[in-house]
C-alpha positions in Angstrom: 0.0 0.0 0.0 2.8 2.4 0.9 4.5 1.7 -2.4 1.4 2.9 -4.4 1.3 6.1 -2.3 5.0 6.7 -2.9 4.6 6.0 -6.6 1.7 8.5 -6.9 3.8 11.1 -5.0 6.7 10.7 -7.4 4.4 10.8 -10.4 2.8 14.0 -9.2 6.2 15.6 -8.7 7.3 14.6 -12.2 4.0 16.0 -13.6 4.4 19.2 -11.7 8.0 19.6 -13.0 7.0 18.9 -16.6 4.1 21.4 -16.5 6.2 24.1 -14.7 6.6 27.3 -16.7 8.9 30.0 -15.2 7.1 32.8 -17.0 4.0 31.9 -15.0 5.7 31.6 -11.6 4.5 34.3 -9.2 7.9 34.6 -7.5 9.7 35.0 -10.8 7.2 37.6 -11.9 7.6 39.5 -8.6 11.3 39.6 -9.1 11.1 40.9 -12.7 8.4 43.4 -11.8 10.6 44.7 -8.9 13.6 44.9 -11.3 11.4 47.0 -13.7 10.2 49.3 -10.8 13.8 49.6 -9.4 15.1 50.8 -12.8 12.4 53.4 -13.1 13.0 54.4 -9.4 16.7 54.8 -9.9 16.3 56.9 -13.1 13.7 59.3 -11.7 14.2 59.6 -8.0 15.6 63.0 -6.8 18.6 63.7 -4.7 20.1 60.3 -5.6 18.0 58.7 -2.9 18.0 54.9 -2.7 14.8 53.0 -2.0 15.8 52.3 1.6 16.7 56.0 2.1 13.4 57.1 0.5 11.4 54.6 2.7 13.2 56.0 5.8 12.4 59.6 4.9 8.8 58.9 3.9 8.0 56.9 7.0 9.6 59.6 9.3 7.4 62.1 7.4 4.4 60.0 8.1 5.0 59.1 11.8 7.3 61.8 13.1 10.2 61.2 15.5 10.7 57.6 16.7 13.3 55.2 17.8 15.7 53.9 15.2 14.7 50.4 16.1 11.0 51.1 15.7 11.6 52.8 12.4 13.5 49.8 11.1 10.5 47.6 12.0 8.0 49.9 10.4 9.9 49.8 7.1 11.0 46.1 7.4 14.7 46.6 7.7 17.0 44.8 10.1 19.0 46.8 12.6 22.2 46.7 10.6 20.5 48.0 7.5 18.6 50.8 9.2 21.8 51.9 11.0 23.6 52.3 7.7 20.7 54.1 6.1 20.4 56.4 9.1 24.1 57.2 9.1 24.1 58.1 5.4 21.1 60.3 5.8 22.6 62.0 8.8 25.8 62.7 6.7 23.6 64.4 4.1 21.9 66.5 6.8 18.5 65.0 6.2 17.9 63.5 9.6 19.0 63.9 13.2 19.7 61.2 15.7 19.8 61.8 19.4 19.7 59.9 22.6 16.2 59.1 23.8 15.7 61.2 27.0 13.7 58.3 28.6 16.1 55.5 27.6 19.8 56.4 26.9 20.2 53.0 25.1 17.8 54.1 22.4 18.4 56.5 19.5 15.5 58.7 18.4 15.6 59.9 14.7 13.7 62.7 13.1 13.8 64.7 9.9 15.7 68.0 9.7 14.0 70.9 7.9 16.0 70.0 4.8 15.0 66.4 5.2 11.3 67.3 5.4 11.7 69.4 2.1 13.5 66.5 0.4 10.9 64.0 1.7 8.0 66.0 0.4 9.6 66.4 -3.0 10.6 62.7 -3.1 7.0 61.7 -2.2 5.8 63.7 -5.2 8.4 62.0 -7.4 7.5 58.5 -6.2 4.0 59.2 -7.4 5.3 59.7 -10.9 7.5 56.6 -10.6 4.5 54.5 -9.5 2.4 56.0 -12.3 5.0 54.8 -14.8 5.6 51.4 -13.3 1.9 50.6 -13.0 0.7 52.4 -16.2 -0.5 49.1 -17.7 -3.0 48.5 -14.9 -6.4 50.0 -14.4 -7.2 51.7 -11.1 -9.1 48.6 -10.0 -6.2 46.3 -10.9 -3.8 48.6 -9.1 -6.0 48.5 -5.9 -6.2 44.7 -6.2 -2.5 44.3 -6.6 -1.8 46.6 -3.6 -4.2 44.6 -1.5 -2.7 41.3 -2.6 0.8 42.5 -1.8 -0.3 43.7 1.7 -1.9 40.3 2.3 1.3 38.5 1.5 3.3 40.9 3.7 0.9 40.5 6.7 0.9 36.8 7.0 
């Protein structure tokens, strides 16, 4: 009995492998779509901001001052990545970082006036970038895609 089950399992795997088409694989399509979006982003983003730098500025614009650790969690970056991004943005005078008065182990980050101006302009620019990336979609398809991506992220 176990041999029949094993044989069916092997047959199903072979069948799946034979019918697999890379061009229809969601993971592959996500990677290619991201590559397309990244190329448009790099070509059009102002101030030579990288995607992690833009995310950092945009989230600080949205939530205001917060701990570096919390900011990293909000934009899905590990502590090493967010530390590097923060350091580069500080060097450019776009954010400040200071000791949290309630907990000296924590660093609080915030936008400078210059950082707020750059964030506002970059947010405008990212609207143009998104329009170009998602131009082939209807508004409804765009909303659906956004909801699907959020669903994947929230799991």
